[in-house]
C-alpha positions, 0 to 999 in steps of 0.5 A, spaced: 500 500 500 501 507 499 504 509 506 507 516 508 511 517 514 510 524 516 515 527 520 520 522 517 527 526 519 525 526 527 527 521 532 520 517 532 520 518 524 526 514 523 524 509 528 518 508 524 521 506 518 525 501 521 519 498 524 515 498 518 521 494 515 523 489 520 515 487 520 515 486 513 509 491 512 506 491 505 509 497 502 508 498 495 510 506 495 513 509 500 512 517 501 517 520 506 514 527 509 517 532 513 517 540 513 519 544 507 526 545 510 527 538 509 524 537 502 528 534 497 533 531 502 534 523 502 532 517 506 533 510 505 527 505 506 528 498 505 534 499 501 532 504 496 533 511 497 527 516 497 526 524 496 522 527 502 516 531 499 512 536 502 505 534 506 501 537 500 505 533 495 504 527 499 496 528 500 496 529 492 499 522 492 493 519 496 496 514 500 492 509 504 496 510 510 500 516 514 503 515 520 504 522 523 510 524 528 510 531 527 507 534 533 500 536 535 500 543 531 502 539 524 497 534 526 491 538 527 492 542 521 494 536 516 491 529 519 484 532 516 487 533 510 490 526 509 483 523 511 479 527 506 483 523 501 481 517 504 487 516 508 488 512 514 492 516 519 495 514 525 497 520 529 503 519 535 502 526 537 497 529 543 493 532 538 487 527 538 488 523 544 482 527 548 478 528 542 471 523 544 470 522 536 477 519 536 480 512 538 486 512 543 489 505 541 494 500 544 492 494 540 493 488 545 488 492 550 483 495 546 484 494 538 476 492 538 474 499 538 477 500 531 471 501 526 471 502 518 469 509 520 476 511 523 480 515 519 484 518 524 487 514 530 491 516 536 497 513 539 497 514 546 503 517 550 509 513 551 509 512 558 501 511 558 503 505 553 508 501 557 504 502 564 497 500 561 500 494 557 501 490 564 496 493 568 490 492 563 489 484 564 490 485 572 484 490 571 480 485 568 481 480 573 482 485 580 479 492 578 484 497 579 482 503 584 488 507 584 495 508 581 500 512 583 506 512 578 513 516 578 516 516 571 524 516 569 523 518 562 529 518 557 531 524 553 529 521 547 522 522 549 524 530 547 527 528 541 534 529 537 535 536 540 535 533 547 539 527 545 544 533 542 544 537 549 545 531 553 551 529 549 554 536 549 554 536 556 557 529 557 563 532 552 564 538 557 561 543 554 558 549 559 551 550 559 549 555 554 554 553 549 549 549 546 541 549 544 538 547 551 532 543 550 531 543 558 531 549 563 537 546 566 542 541 565 540 534 564 547 530 565 548 528 572 541 531 574 534 529 574 528 534 572 521 533 575 518 537 569 516 534 563 511 539 558 508 545 561 505 546 568 498 547 569 494 551 574 493 544 579 501 544 579 501 537 575 504 538 568 501 536 561 505 530 561 502 528 568 495 529 565 496 525 559 497 519 563 491 520 567 486 522 562 489 516 557 488 511 562 481 512 563 480 512 556 483 506 554 481 502 560 474 505 559 473 506 566 473 514 569 473 511 576 480 509 576 484 514 580 491 516 577 496 520 581 503 521 576 509 524 577 513 525 571 521 526 571 526 527 566 533 523 567 540 523 564 538 516 560 539 516 552 533 511 551 528 507 555 523 510 560 522 507 567 516 507 571 515 505 579 508 503 579 503 502 585 496 499 584 491 498 589 485 493 587 478 492 589 479 485 589 484 481 593 491 480 589 496 474 589 503 475 586 504 468 583 497 469 579 499 476 577 506 473 574 502 468 571 498 473 567 503 477 565 507 471 562 501 470 558 500 477 556 503 478 549 508 484 549 510 483 556 516 480 559 517 478 566 524 479 569 523 478 576 528 475 580 531 479 585 536 474 588 539 473 582 539 481 581 534 480 575 530 486 574 528 491 568 533 496 566 532 501 560 539 499 558 537 492 556 530 494 553 533 498 548 531 496 541 526 491 543 518 492 543 516 488 549 514 492 556 519 489 561 516 488 569 519 486 575 520 488 582 513 485 584 511 485 591 505 487 596 505 494 599 505 493 606 502 499 608 495 498 604 491 492 603 490 489 595 496 493 593 502 492 589 508 495 587 512 493 581 518 496 576 516 497 569 521 499 563 520 500 555 523 503 549 519 509 549 521 510 541 519 503 539 513 500 543 512 507 546 511 510 539 513 507 533 511 500 534 505 501 537 503 506 531 505 500 526 501 495 530 495 499 529 496 499 522 496 492 522 490 491 526 486 495 520 489 491 515 487 484 519 480 488 519 480 490 512 480 497 513 486 497 509 488 494 503 493 488 503 495 489 495 
């Protein structure tokens, strides 16, 4: 099929090309799209070289599928234009996630919500995806009452410029000698601030985790208390998660549930120092869980540690998996 990647020069856009290639996605015509300043530059996909085109040129080609990773502003403007020519859009930005007319999808959890009428589908926030993949089956069995989550998010979540900032700092440059993405140095530092602060003292990133959790699990009663933090790690997000359930829980049963959940890998043997770490999650599509234990201060409550490659399952892979579901349902052509 005709497939466009919008925002192809970005960190996630590049990974989307890799994932499409790795998963042998049926691409008959590849259309790389970026901003005007990148038009005419070249990218390589499946061993062939392609010239980047503008969004307007891509729309004229009438792609069957467009995977967006260009930010909320371009998505708001361009996604409807692609949809108008019959193109299915999977959008990685925050633009459409809270729109009640748009589906917010993690395929392993709620692929069933997709219908032939869906032309713009939202990809959830990376931190939400990795948290909910192991939590969704537990919610079905025990029903979640409340989640308290602290994230430890890689600089890759802020894109290529943030990676460059961390590399510049580690090479010895003084803060101010480079284009800073963060309000403070990130190397040898931790910044408890992701996205802009809201009036209630929470950030937009934290509100995303609250709203998206309720939408994806179709349960507005779930309490979510997040703190999102940027750490000097080059790839992979980590989360410390505390979950209170309505029903009594059993740790062995939870491990068995996770072991049977597609996309989840259990790494949980503290006696052998086996637990998830972002360094070893890089380049992988699974969500890794470990450090599972009961909360001694609260009944029917567990703690666990969760790690995932935020650019893959947290963004590119999840988007491609959504497209694969649409092929299986007949919403996209197989050719």
